[in-house]
N, C-alpha and C positions, 0 to 999 in steps of 0.2 A: 541332264539335271540342271545344268547352269542356265540353259535356255528357258526352262520352265520357271526357275527362280526369278530370272529377269522379267518374264511376262507377269509373274505374280506381283513382284515389287512395283512395276509400272502401273498395273491395274489398281493395286492397293493405294498407291500414292494419289492417283487421280480421284478415287472414291473418297479417301480421307480428306483430300484437299477441298473437294466440293462440300463435304459435310462441315468443314471449318468455315468455308466461305458462307455457307447458309446461316451461320450464327450471326453474321454481321449484315448481310445484304440479302434479304428474303427474295425479292423479285429476281435479282441476278442469279441467285442460287437456283431458283425455280426454273429459270430459262436453261441454265446449264444442266440441271438434272433432267429436264424434259428432253434434252438431246439424247439420242439413243447411245450413250457412251459405252454401255456394256456391249451392245450390239456392234458398234463400230470397232471396239477393241477385239471382240470375238472374231468378227469377219476379217480383221487385219491379221490376227494371229493364225487363223486357218489358212489364209492366202500365203503368208510368209512361210508357214510350215510345209505347205503342199505345192505352192506355185501353180495352183490350179483354180481357175475361176468357177468351175462347175459347182463344187461344194459351197462356195461363197454365194453363188446365185440361188442355189436351193435353200440355204439357210436364210437368205435375205427374204425370199418369198414366204417361208414359214414364219419368220418374225412378223412380216406384214399381217398375216392372218391372225397372229396371236396378240397383236397390240390391242385390238378391239376389246376382248374380254379382260385384258389387264387393266384397262381404264376403270373397271368397276371398283378396284381397290380403293381409289382415292375418295370418292363420295361415301363409300361404306365407312371408311376410317373416320372421315370428318364428322359424319353423323353419329357414329358410336362414341366418339370422344366427348360429345356433349353430355352423354349419359353415364359414362363409366370411366374406369381407370385406363391408363395408356396401355398397359399389358393386355388387359382383357379386350380392349378395342382393337389392338393390333392383331391379336389371335383370331378374333371373330372376323376381322376384315380379311385376313389370310384365308380362313375357311370359306367365307363368302366368295372370295375371288376364285378359289379352287373349284367351288361349285359352279361358278359362272363359266370357268374354262371347260368343265365337264359338259355342261349344257351346250355351250357354243360349239365345241368339237362335234358333239352329236348332231346338232342342227346343221352345221355346214357339211357334215358327212352325208346328210340326206340329199344334198345338192351335188354330191359326187366329188367334193373337194377332199383330197387325201394328202397326207404328209409323208 
């Protein structure tokens, strides 16, 4: 339990720190957020827990394939924010991104790419 709590605290500190950083320096925060911090932390925790590079490599390739549809979120959100409230825009952007993931997984499955 202590190990899980430590991982949670470190991860939360990084995310909260970046959010605070973003209030002051938009470009620098965007660069930091564009780094795959969640992926890096997840890959690091998996390796430290297992001492095995195979699950790290497998997750790394899965993340690679899922980055493409995840990018749909940002233009969808930016567009919807012009016309509605933040909550509605965020909700619809999440739904639009989920639909993008679904379509993308189906399309790449047609090419034999499996996870």
